[in-house]
C-alpha positions in Angstrom: -109.4 -153.7 -43.6 -111.3 -155.6 -41.0 -111.7 -152.6 -38.7 -112.8 -150.3 -41.6 -115.2 -153.0 -42.8 -116.6 -153.3 -39.3 -117.1 -149.6 -38.9 -118.8 -149.3 -42.3 -121.1 -152.2 -41.6 -122.1 -150.7 -38.2 -122.8 -147.3 -39.8 -124.7 -148.9 -42.7 -126.9 -151.1 -40.5 -127.7 -148.0 -38.3 -128.7 -145.9 -41.3 -130.7 -148.8 -42.8 -132.6 -149.5 -39.6 -133.3 -145.8 -39.1 -134.6 -145.3 -42.7 -136.5 -148.6 -42.8 -138.2 -147.8 -39.5 -139.3 -144.4 -40.8 -140.8 -146.0 -44.0 -142.7 -148.6 -41.9 -144.1 -146.1 -39.4 -145.1 -143.0 -41.4 -145.6 -140.9 -38.3 -141.9 -141.5 -37.5 -141.0 -140.3 -41.0 -143.1 -137.2 -40.5 -141.5 -136.5 -37.2 -137.9 -137.2 -38.3 -137.7 -135.7 -41.7 -140.3 -132.9 -42.1 -138.2 -130.4 -40.1 -135.4 -130.5 -42.7 -135.4 -127.8 -45.3 -136.0 -130.2 -48.2 -138.8 -132.0 -46.3 -140.8 -128.8 -45.8 -143.6 -130.6 -43.9 -144.5 -132.9 -46.8 -145.0 -136.6 -46.1 -144.0 -137.7 -49.6 -140.7 -135.9 -49.3 -140.1 -137.3 -45.9 -140.7 -140.9 -47.1 -138.4 -140.3 -50.1 -135.7 -139.2 -47.8 -136.3 -142.2 -45.5 -136.1 -144.6 -48.5 -132.9 -143.0 -49.7 -131.4 -143.3 -46.2 -132.3 -147.0 -46.1 -130.8 -147.6 -49.5 -127.5 -145.8 -48.6 -127.4 -147.7 -45.3 -127.9 -151.1 -47.1 -125.2 -150.3 -49.6 -122.8 -149.3 -46.8 -123.6 -152.4 -44.8 -122.9 -154.7 -47.8 -119.7 -152.9 -48.7 -118.5 -153.0 -45.1 -119.2 -156.7 -45.0 -117.2 -157.2 -48.2 -114.3 -155.3 -46.8 -114.6 -157.1 -43.5 -114.4 -160.5 -45.2 -111.7 -159.5 -47.7 -108.3 -161.2 -47.5 -105.1 -159.1 -47.3 
């Protein structure tokens, strides 16, 4: 379970940092997410997607850490 937890933690941290960075720097959110079909060039939609990505990343990171620390 340690390997699975480590992989999930790595993916989660990457998603969280990517989404959090996009929320902090609005120009980055516009650049990264407005080209998606659901973003459609709107900043509010792009920021919503970035917040969702950060939340999913945080949940994956915490879940991965719990798996990493779990006993057999």
